[in-house]
C-alpha positions in Angstrom: -63.0 -27.4 119.5 -64.7 -24.5 121.2 -66.4 -26.9 123.5 -63.1 -28.3 124.7 -61.8 -24.8 125.4 -64.9 -24.3 127.6 -64.2 -27.6 129.4 -60.6 -26.7 130.0 -61.6 -23.2 131.2 -63.2 -24.9 134.3 -59.7 -26.0 135.3 -57.5 -22.9 135.0 -55.7 -23.6 138.3 -54.1 -26.7 136.5 -53.0 -24.9 133.4 -49.5 -24.7 134.9 -48.9 -28.2 133.6 -49.3 -27.0 130.0 -46.2 -24.7 129.9 -43.7 -27.3 131.1 -45.4 -29.8 128.7 -44.8 -27.4 125.8 -41.1 -27.0 126.6 -40.5 -30.7 127.2 -42.1 -31.4 123.8 -39.9 -28.9 122.1 -36.7 -30.5 123.6 -38.0 -33.9 122.8 -38.6 -32.9 119.2 -35.2 -31.2 118.8 -33.4 -34.3 120.0 -35.7 -36.5 117.9 -34.8 -34.6 114.7 -31.1 -34.6 115.7 -31.2 -38.4 115.9 -32.3 -38.8 112.3 -30.2 -35.9 111.0 -27.2 -37.9 112.2 -28.0 -40.5 109.6 -26.4 -38.4 106.8 -22.9 -38.2 108.3 -23.2 -41.8 109.6 -24.0 -43.1 106.2 -21.3 -40.9 104.6 -18.8 -42.3 107.1 -19.8 -45.9 106.5 -19.9 -45.7 102.7 -17.9 -42.6 101.8 -19.1 -39.4 100.1 -21.6 -40.1 97.4 -21.3 -36.7 95.8 -17.7 -35.6 95.3 -18.8 -32.3 93.7 -19.8 -31.0 97.2 -16.9 -29.0 98.8 -16.2 -29.9 102.4 -16.8 -27.2 105.0 -13.7 -27.0 107.1 -14.0 -23.5 108.4 -16.5 -22.1 110.9 -19.3 -20.3 109.0 -20.2 -16.7 109.8 -23.1 -16.5 112.3 -26.5 -15.5 111.1 -30.1 -16.2 112.1 -31.2 -18.6 109.3 -31.9 -22.3 108.6 -28.9 -22.3 106.2 -26.5 -21.2 109.0 -27.7 -24.2 111.2 -27.2 -26.5 108.2 -23.7 -25.2 107.5 -22.7 -25.2 111.2 -23.9 -28.8 111.6 -22.1 -29.8 108.4 -18.9 -28.0 109.6 -19.0 -30.0 112.9 -19.4 -33.3 111.1 -16.8 -32.6 108.4 -14.3 -31.5 111.1 -15.0 -34.7 113.1 -14.6 -36.8 110.0 -11.4 -35.3 108.6 -9.7 -35.0 112.0 -10.3 -38.6 113.0 -10.1 -42.0 111.5 -13.4 -43.4 110.1 -13.6 -45.9 113.0 -13.2 -43.1 115.6 -15.7 -40.9 113.9 -18.2 -43.7 113.8 -17.7 -44.4 117.5 -18.2 -40.7 118.4 -21.3 -40.5 116.2 -22.9 -43.6 117.8 -22.2 -42.1 121.2 -23.8 -38.8 120.2 -26.8 -40.7 118.8 -27.2 -42.8 122.0 -27.0 -39.6 124.2 -29.5 -37.8 121.9 -32.0 -40.7 122.0 -31.6 -40.8 125.8 -32.4 -37.1 126.1 -35.2 -37.4 123.7 -36.9 -40.1 125.7 -36.3 -38.3 129.0 -38.1 -35.2 127.7 -40.8 -37.4 126.1 -41.4 -39.1 129.5 -41.6 -35.7 131.2 -44.1 -34.4 128.7 -46.3 -37.5 129.0 -46.1 -37.2 132.8 -47.2 -33.6 132.7 -50.1 -34.1 130.3 -51.4 -37.1 132.4 -51.2 -35.0 135.6 -53.1 -32.3 133.8 -55.7 -34.7 132.5 -56.2 -36.3 136.0 -56.7 -32.9 137.7 -59.0 -31.8 134.9 -61.2 -34.9 135.2 -61.2 -34.6 139.0 -62.3 -31.0 138.7 -65.0 -31.8 136.1 -66.5 -34.5 138.4 -66.5 -32.1 141.3 -68.1 -29.3 139.2 -70.8 -31.7 137.9 -71.7 -32.9 141.4 -71.7 -29.4 142.7 -73.9 -28.3 139.9 -76.4 -31.2 140.5 -76.7 -30.0 144.1 -77.3 -26.4 143.1 -80.0 -27.0 140.5 -83.7 -26.6 141.4 -86.0 -29.6 141.8 -87.7 -28.9 138.5 -84.6 -29.7 136.6 -84.6 -33.3 137.9 -88.3 -33.9 137.5 -88.0 -34.6 133.7 -84.4 -36.1 133.8 -83.5 -39.8 133.8 -81.2 -40.6 136.8 -79.3 -43.1 134.6 -78.6 -40.4 132.0 -77.3 -38.0 134.7 -75.0 -40.8 136.0 -73.8 -41.4 132.5 -72.8 -37.8 132.1 -71.0 -37.8 135.4 -69.0 -41.0 134.7 -69.0 -42.3 131.1 -69.1 -38.9 129.4 -66.2 -37.7 131.6 -64.2 -40.8 130.7 -64.8 -40.0 127.0 -63.5 -36.5 127.6 -60.6 -37.9 129.6 -59.6 -40.2 126.8 -59.7 -37.4 124.2 -57.7 -34.9 126.3 -54.3 -36.4 125.8 -55.0 -36.9 122.1 -56.1 -33.3 121.7 -53.1 -32.0 123.6 -50.9 -34.0 121.3 -52.9 -32.8 118.3 -52.6 -29.1 119.3 -49.3 -29.0 121.2 -47.0 -31.9 120.8 -47.6 -33.2 117.3 -47.6 -29.7 115.6 -44.2 -29.0 117.3 -42.9 -32.3 116.1 -44.1 -31.7 112.6 -42.6 -28.2 112.5 -39.2 -29.6 113.7 -39.3 -32.4 111.2 -40.4 -30.3 108.3 -37.7 -27.8 109.2 -35.2 -30.6 108.8 -36.8 -31.7 105.5 -36.6 -28.2 104.1 -32.9 -28.1 105.1 -32.2 -31.3 103.2 -34.3 -30.5 100.1 -36.7 -27.6 99.8 -38.1 -28.6 96.3 -38.9 -32.1 97.5 -40.6 -30.8 100.6 -42.7 -28.3 98.6 -43.8 -31.3 96.5 -44.7 -33.2 99.7 -46.9 -30.3 101.1 -48.9 -30.2 97.9 -50.1 -33.8 98.0 -50.7 -34.1 101.8 -53.9 -32.0 102.0 -55.8 -34.5 99.7 -56.0 -37.1 102.5 -57.0 -34.3 105.0 -60.1 -33.5 103.0 -61.3 -37.0 103.0 -60.8 -37.2 106.8 -62.8 -34.0 107.3 -65.8 -35.7 105.7 -65.5 -38.6 108.1 -65.3 -36.2 111.1 -68.6 -34.5 110.2 -70.5 -37.8 110.1 -69.1 -39.2 113.3 -70.0 -36.3 115.5 -73.8 -36.6 114.9 -73.7 -40.4 115.6 -71.7 -39.9 118.8 -74.3 -37.7 120.4 -77.0 -40.2 119.5 -74.9 -43.1 120.9 -74.4 -41.3 124.3 -78.2 -40.7 124.6 -78.8 -44.4 124.1 -76.2 -45.2 126.7 -78.0 -42.9 129.1 -81.3 -44.8 128.5 -79.4 -48.1 129.1 -78.0 -46.9 132.4 -81.5 -45.7 133.5 -82.9 -49.2 133.0 -79.9 -50.6 134.8 -80.3 -48.2 137.7 -84.0 -49.0 138.1 -83.3 -52.7 137.9 -80.9 -52.5 140.8 -82.9 -50.0 142.9 -86.2 -51.7 142.5 -85.1 -55.4 142.7 -87.6 -56.0 145.5 -90.6 -54.9 143.4 -89.3 -56.8 140.4 -89.2 -60.0 142.3 -92.5 -59.4 144.1 -94.3 -59.0 140.8 -92.3 -61.7 139.0 -91.3 -59.1 136.5 -87.7 -60.3 136.0 -88.4 -61.5 132.4 -90.0 -58.2 131.4 -87.2 -56.1 132.9 -84.5 -58.3 131.4 -86.2 -58.1 128.0 -86.4 -54.3 128.3 -82.7 -54.1 129.1 -81.6 -56.6 126.4 -83.6 -54.7 123.7 -82.1 -51.4 124.7 -78.6 -53.0 124.9 -79.0 -54.4 121.4 -80.0 -51.0 120.1 -77.0 -49.4 121.7 -74.7 -52.2 120.5 -75.9 -51.8 116.8 -75.2 -48.0 117.0 -71.9 -48.7 118.6 -70.8 -51.1 115.9 -71.7 -48.5 113.2 -69.7 -45.9 115.1 -66.7 -48.2 115.4 -66.9 -49.1 111.7 -66.5 -45.4 110.8 -64.1 -44.6 113.6 -61.7 -47.3 112.7 -61.7 -46.4 109.0 -59.4 -43.5 109.8 -56.5 -45.7 110.7 -56.2 -47.8 107.5 -56.9 -44.8 105.4 -54.2 -42.7 107.1 -51.7 -45.6 106.7 -52.6 -46.1 103.0 -52.4 -42.4 102.2 -49.1 -42.2 104.1 -47.5 -45.0 102.1 -48.9 -43.5 98.9 -47.3 -40.2 99.7 -43.9 -41.9 100.4 -44.1 -43.7 97.0 -44.6 -40.3 95.3 -41.7 -38.9 97.3 -39.4 -41.8 96.3 -40.3 -41.3 92.6 -39.7 -37.6 92.7 -36.8 -37.6 95.2 -35.2 -40.5 93.3 -35.2 -38.5 90.1 -33.4 -35.7 92.0 -30.7 -38.1 93.3 -30.2 -39.6 89.9 -30.0 -36.1 88.2 -26.5 -35.1 87.3 -26.7 -31.6 88.9 -28.6 -32.5 92.0 -27.4 -31.3 95.4 -29.4 -34.2 97.0 -27.1 -37.0 97.9 -28.1 -40.6 98.3 -27.4 -40.5 102.0 -29.4 -37.2 102.4 -32.3 -38.8 100.5 -32.3 -41.9 102.8 -32.3 -39.5 105.8 -35.1 -37.6 104.2 -37.2 -40.7 103.7 -36.5 -41.8 107.3 -37.4 -38.4 108.8 -40.6 -38.2 106.6 -41.6 -41.6 107.9 -41.6 -40.1 111.4 -43.9 -37.4 110.2 -46.5 -39.9 109.2 -47.1 -40.9 112.8 -47.9 -37.5 114.3 -49.9 -36.5 111.1 -51.8 -39.8 111.4 -52.4 -39.1 115.2 -53.8 -35.7 114.4 -56.2 -37.0 111.7 -57.2 -39.9 114.0 -57.7 -37.5 116.9 -60.1 -35.3 114.9 -62.2 -38.4 114.1 -62.1 -40.2 117.5 -62.6 -36.9 119.4 -66.0 -36.4 117.8 -67.5 -38.9 120.3 -65.7 -37.1 123.1 -66.9 -33.8 121.7 -70.5 -35.0 121.9 -69.8 -36.1 125.5 -68.2 -32.6 126.3 -71.4 -30.9 124.9 -73.6 -33.1 127.2 -71.4 -32.1 130.2 -71.4 -28.4 129.3 -75.2 -28.6 129.0 -75.3 -29.3 132.7 -72.5 -27.0 133.8 -74.0 -24.1 131.9 -77.6 -24.7 133.1 -78.8 -21.9 135.3 -80.9 -22.9 138.4 -84.4 -21.4 138.4 -84.1 -21.0 142.1 -81.3 -18.5 142.8 -80.6 -15.6 145.1 -81.1 -12.0 143.9 -78.2 -9.7 144.3 -77.7 -8.8 148.0 -80.6 -11.0 149.4 -81.9 -10.5 152.9 -80.7 -12.9 155.5 -83.4 -14.6 157.6 -81.7 -15.0 160.9 -84.9 -15.8 162.9 -88.6 -16.6 162.1 -90.6 -14.1 164.0 -94.3 -13.9 163.2 -96.0 -15.5 160.2 -95.9 -17.3 156.8 -98.4 -15.8 154.3 -99.6 -17.3 151.0 -101.0 -14.5 148.7 -103.0 -15.5 145.6 -100.5 -18.3 145.0 -100.7 -20.4 141.9 -98.3 -23.0 140.5 -98.2 -24.8 137.2 -95.9 -27.5 136.1 -95.4 -28.0 132.3 -98.6 -26.0 131.7 -100.6 -28.1 134.1 -102.1 -26.1 136.9 -101.3 -27.7 140.2 -102.3 -24.9 142.6 -104.8 -22.1 142.0 -105.2 -18.9 144.0 -104.1 -20.2 147.4 -104.6 -17.7 150.3 -103.9 -18.4 154.0 -101.6 -17.3 156.8 -99.8 -19.4 159.4 -98.9 -17.7 162.6 -95.7 -18.5 164.5 -96.2 -21.6 166.7 -99.3 -22.8 164.9 -99.8 -26.2 163.3 -101.5 -26.2 159.9 -102.5 -29.6 158.4 -103.0 -30.2 154.7 -105.4 -33.1 153.8 -107.1 -34.3 150.6 -107.0 -36.9 147.9 -103.7 -37.9 146.2 -102.6 -35.5 143.5 -104.5 -32.5 144.9 -101.3 -30.4 145.4 -100.5 -30.9 149.1 -96.9 -31.8 148.7 -96.4 -29.2 146.0 -97.7 -26.5 148.4 -95.3 -27.7 151.1 -92.4 -27.8 148.6 -92.9 -24.1 147.8 -92.0 -23.0 151.4 -88.3 -24.0 151.2 -88.2 -22.8 147.6 -87.8 -26.2 145.9 -90.0 -24.5 143.3 -91.1 -20.9 142.9 -94.8 -20.1 142.3 -95.8 -19.2 138.8 -98.1 -16.5 140.2 -98.6 -14.8 143.6 -96.1 -15.1 146.4 -95.2 -16.5 149.8 -94.0 -14.1 152.5 -92.2 -14.8 155.7 -92.3 -12.0 158.3 -93.6 -9.8 155.5 -90.7 -10.6 153.2 -91.1 -12.3 149.8 -89.3 -15.6 149.7 -87.5 -14.6 146.5 -85.9 -11.7 148.4 -84.4 -14.0 151.1 -81.2 -15.9 150.8 -82.1 -19.5 150.0 -79.5 -20.8 152.4 -80.7 -18.7 155.3 -84.4 -19.7 154.5 -83.7 -23.4 154.5 -81.7 -23.0 157.7 -85.0 -22.2 159.4 -86.8 -25.3 158.0 -86.8 -28.9 158.9 -88.4 -31.6 156.8 -89.5 -35.2 157.5 -90.8 -37.0 154.5 -92.9 -40.2 154.1 -89.9 -42.0 152.8 -86.9 -41.8 155.2 -84.1 -40.5 152.9 -81.0 -41.9 154.4 -77.5 -42.3 153.0 -75.1 -45.3 152.9 -73.2 -44.0 155.9 -73.1 -44.3 159.6 -76.1 -43.5 161.8 -74.1 -40.6 163.3 -73.3 -39.0 160.0 -77.0 -39.4 158.9 -78.2 -37.5 161.9 -75.5 -34.8 161.7 -75.9 -34.6 157.9 -74.8 -31.2 156.6 -74.2 -29.7 160.1 -70.8 -28.6 161.5 -69.4 -28.3 165.0 -72.0 -30.7 166.5 -71.1 -32.4 169.8 -71.7 -36.1 170.4 -73.9 -35.2 173.3 -76.2 -33.1 171.1 -76.5 -36.1 168.6 -77.4 -38.5 171.4 -80.0 -36.1 172.9 -81.6 -35.7 169.5 -81.8 -39.5 169.2 -83.4 -39.7 172.6 -86.0 -37.2 171.8 -86.7 -39.1 168.5 -87.1 -42.4 170.4 -84.1 -43.7 168.5 -81.4 -43.9 171.2 -82.4 -47.4 172.5 -82.3 -49.2 169.2 -79.2 -47.4 168.0 -77.4 -48.5 171.2 -78.2 -52.1 170.4 -76.7 -52.0 166.9 -73.3 -53.5 166.3 -71.3 -50.3 166.5 -73.8 -47.9 168.0 -73.9 -44.5 166.3 -70.9 -45.7 164.1 -73.0 -48.5 162.5 -73.3 -48.3 158.7 -76.9 -48.7 157.6 -76.4 -49.7 154.0 -77.8 -48.2 150.8 -80.9 -46.1 151.6 -80.8 -47.5 155.2 -81.6 -51.0 154.0 -80.3 -52.5 157.3 -83.0 -50.7 159.4 -86.7 -51.2 159.6 -89.1 -48.5 158.4 -89.8 -47.1 161.8 -86.1 -47.0 162.7 -85.3 -45.1 159.5 -88.0 -42.6 160.2 -86.9 -42.0 163.8 -83.3 -41.3 162.5 -84.9 -38.8 160.1 -86.7 -37.2 163.0 -83.5 -37.1 165.0 -81.8 -35.3 162.1 -84.6 -32.7 162.1 -84.5 -32.3 165.9 -80.7 -31.7 165.8 -81.2 -29.0 163.3 -83.7 -27.3 165.7 -85.7 -25.7 162.9 -88.3 -22.9 163.6 -90.5 -24.2 160.8 -91.3 -27.9 160.4 -92.7 -29.7 157.4 -94.0 -33.2 157.9 -95.0 -34.9 154.6 -97.1 -38.0 155.6 -94.3 -39.0 158.0 -96.2 -42.0 159.5 -98.3 -43.2 156.7 -96.0 -46.1 155.6 -95.5 -47.5 159.1 -97.0 -50.4 161.1 -99.0 -49.6 164.2 -96.2 -50.2 166.7 -93.7 -48.2 164.7 -96.3 -45.5 164.1 -96.8 -45.0 167.9 -93.0 -44.6 168.5 -92.7 -42.3 165.5 -95.8 -40.3 166.4 -94.4 -39.7 169.9 -91.1 -38.6 168.4 -92.9 -36.2 166.1 -94.9 -34.7 168.9 -91.6 -34.1 170.7 -90.3 -32.5 167.5 -93.4 -30.3 167.0 -93.3 -28.7 170.4 -92.9 -24.9 170.2 -92.5 -24.9 166.4 -94.5 -23.7 163.4 -95.6 -26.9 161.6 -97.1 -27.7 158.2 -98.3 -31.3 158.3 -99.4 -33.3 155.3 -101.6 -35.9 156.7 -102.9 -39.2 155.4 -104.3 -40.4 158.7 -106.6 -37.8 160.1 -106.2 -39.1 163.7 -102.7 -37.6 163.7 -103.9 -34.0 163.1 -106.9 -33.7 165.4 -105.1 -31.1 167.5 -103.9 -29.0 164.5 -104.8 -25.3 164.8 -106.1 -25.2 161.3 -106.8 -28.0 158.7 -106.9 -27.1 155.0 -108.7 -29.5 152.7 -107.2 -29.3 149.3 -108.7 -30.7 146.1 -107.6 -30.1 142.5 -105.2 -27.4 143.7 -107.7 -25.3 145.6 -108.6 -24.9 149.3 -112.1 -26.4 149.5 -112.5 -26.4 153.3 -110.7 -24.8 156.2 -111.1 -25.0 159.9 -110.3 -27.1 163.0 -111.0 -30.8 163.2 -114.2 -30.2 165.1 -115.4 -27.5 162.8 -114.8 -29.6 159.6 -116.3 -32.7 161.1 -119.6 -30.8 161.4 -119.8 -29.7 157.8 -122.6 -31.9 156.4 -121.4 -33.9 153.3 -118.1 -32.1 153.5 -115.0 -33.8 152.1 -113.2 -33.8 155.5 -116.3 -35.4 157.1 -116.4 -38.1 154.4 -112.6 -38.8 154.8 -113.0 -39.0 158.6 -116.0 -41.4 158.4 -114.1 -43.6 155.9 -111.1 -43.9 158.2 -113.3 -44.5 161.2 -115.1 -47.3 159.4 -111.8 -49.0 158.5 -110.6 -48.7 162.1 -113.7 -50.5 163.3 -113.3 -53.2 160.7 -109.8 -53.8 161.9 
C-alpha cells in the first residue's frame, strides 16, 4: 500500500478529514457493540436467568482500568435495573436504550461516511489538477512516444479506479479495524477461551485470499494498458473522422476498434472471474467458522461448570456475525484494490516523472532580447537518430532567417530548440551570450512568439483564444491585434463577435481565419523573437494573401526565424539556410542562392516557378 500513501501525500491539505472520521468511527463502533451487548440482559429478562449459579452483582464494583471492570459495571447496571423494576418496565427501558444507541450509532456512521467521501472527492480533484499540471510541465519529448488515449485514460479512468478504492481502503485501515477491535473486545469479555479458538481458525482464509491478491495485481496493470490502447483508437476515430470518411476507411477503423475492444473484454472477464471469487469464498469461510464456533461454544454452554450462559452465547454468535462483514470487506478490499493499485502506479509514473527541460537553481531572467541568437556546434538526436549535426550560425537582432529544405531535414526541430521544447544533445544555443540552459524557461518563452502551420486553437471564444495565457489585457489591445492580423472584419461579422465560440480546434472557422487568429495571438504577445513554421503552406491563394499581409505586419521590427515551404514568401529574408539531412548545405540571400549552379535552393526555386507557370 506504499503507492497509496504516495498518492495521499499529494493531498495533505485535506488530511483534516481523517481525524474526525477516526473519532466518528470509534463512537459508531462503541454504540454498535453496545447494541448487541444489550442482547444478554434482554434475553435474560425475557426468559429468566439460565444459569442460577451466577451471583447477581447488586453493589457498585471498585474502579479499575480493565476489561473486567467494564464487564462488572455493565452487569451491575443491568442487575440493578432488573431487580429494582418489574420485568415489563425493565424490558421497556432496555428497548428505549437500544433505540437510542442504534440512533447514535447511525448518526456517527453517517458522519464518518460523509467525512470519507469529502476527503475522497478532494483527493480526486487534487489528483486531476496535479496530473493536468504535470502534463503541462513536461517536455515535448515525453509526449512524442506516448499515446494520447493512454494519457487520457490515466487522467480519467485510472483516477476513477483510485477513487473507488479510497473509501474501501480507508475502511480497511481505519473503520473496519476499529470495529473489529471493539467487537473482539466484547467477545473476549463474554468468553476468552471461545475467542482464542476463533482467532486460531480465522487466518486460514486470510492465506488463501493473499494468493488471489498477488495474481490479480499483475492482470490489473495489463488490463489498464489495454484500456489505454482502446481509448487511443477511440480518440483517433473521433479526431480524424473527416479523413476516415474521405478514404472510406470506416470499416477498417471499426474493425480495429472491435478487435481491441474484444481483447480488452476477454481480459476484463478473466479479471472479474478472479475478483468476484473473493466474495463467495469469504462468505463460505465465514459460515464455516461460525459452525466451528457453534460446535465449540455449544459444548461450553452444555458443560456443567461453564460460565457461558445460553443468552451470552447467543449474544456472542450475534456479535461474531457482525465481525464477518468488516473482515469480509477487508479481504475483498485487498483483492479489489489490486486493480486500483495498478492504476495508482500508472498515475504515480506520471506525477514522479521529471521534465528534461527544467530551470537550473537561480536561473537568469531574460527581461529583454538585445543583440543575437548564436548556434554553436549544435547537434540533436532523437532516440539515437541524428536529426541535426554541427549547426553553426548567428542571427542578429532584427534579422530574418529562413530555413528551407526537403521534409524531414530538421527545420522544425531546429526551430523547436530555440524556445527549449527540446535541449540539444551536443553544442549550445546562446541568446545575448547566455546559454539557454542558464535562462529561466518562463522568461525565455516570454520573448518568443510562434505561429505554426496548423492553427492550434481551443474550444473557446475568439477573445480567449487571442488573449490565451495573458493577464491584464484590455479589449482595445485585443481589437488592435485583430486589426493588424487582418482578422477584425471577419470577427465582427460572426454571431457574437469576439465572444463567439469557435468549436473544437476552431472547426467553425476557415483555415485562413484560424491562422489570422493565431497571428493576432502572437501580435498581442508582442514578442521580440518570432518563429513562423510554414504558416501559409496550408492555405488557398486568397487566404494566403491576407495571412501573408498579417505576417508582414507581425514581422516588422522583430527577429524572425521562418520555416518556408513557398520560397516566394522569403525572398526578402536577410539570410536563407538550406538544410538537408540535419546539416546546413547552403547559406545566403535569395539572390546569392539562386545563382549557385545546380544548388539545392536553385532547384527548389525552379520547381516552384514551373508549377506557378503551369497554374
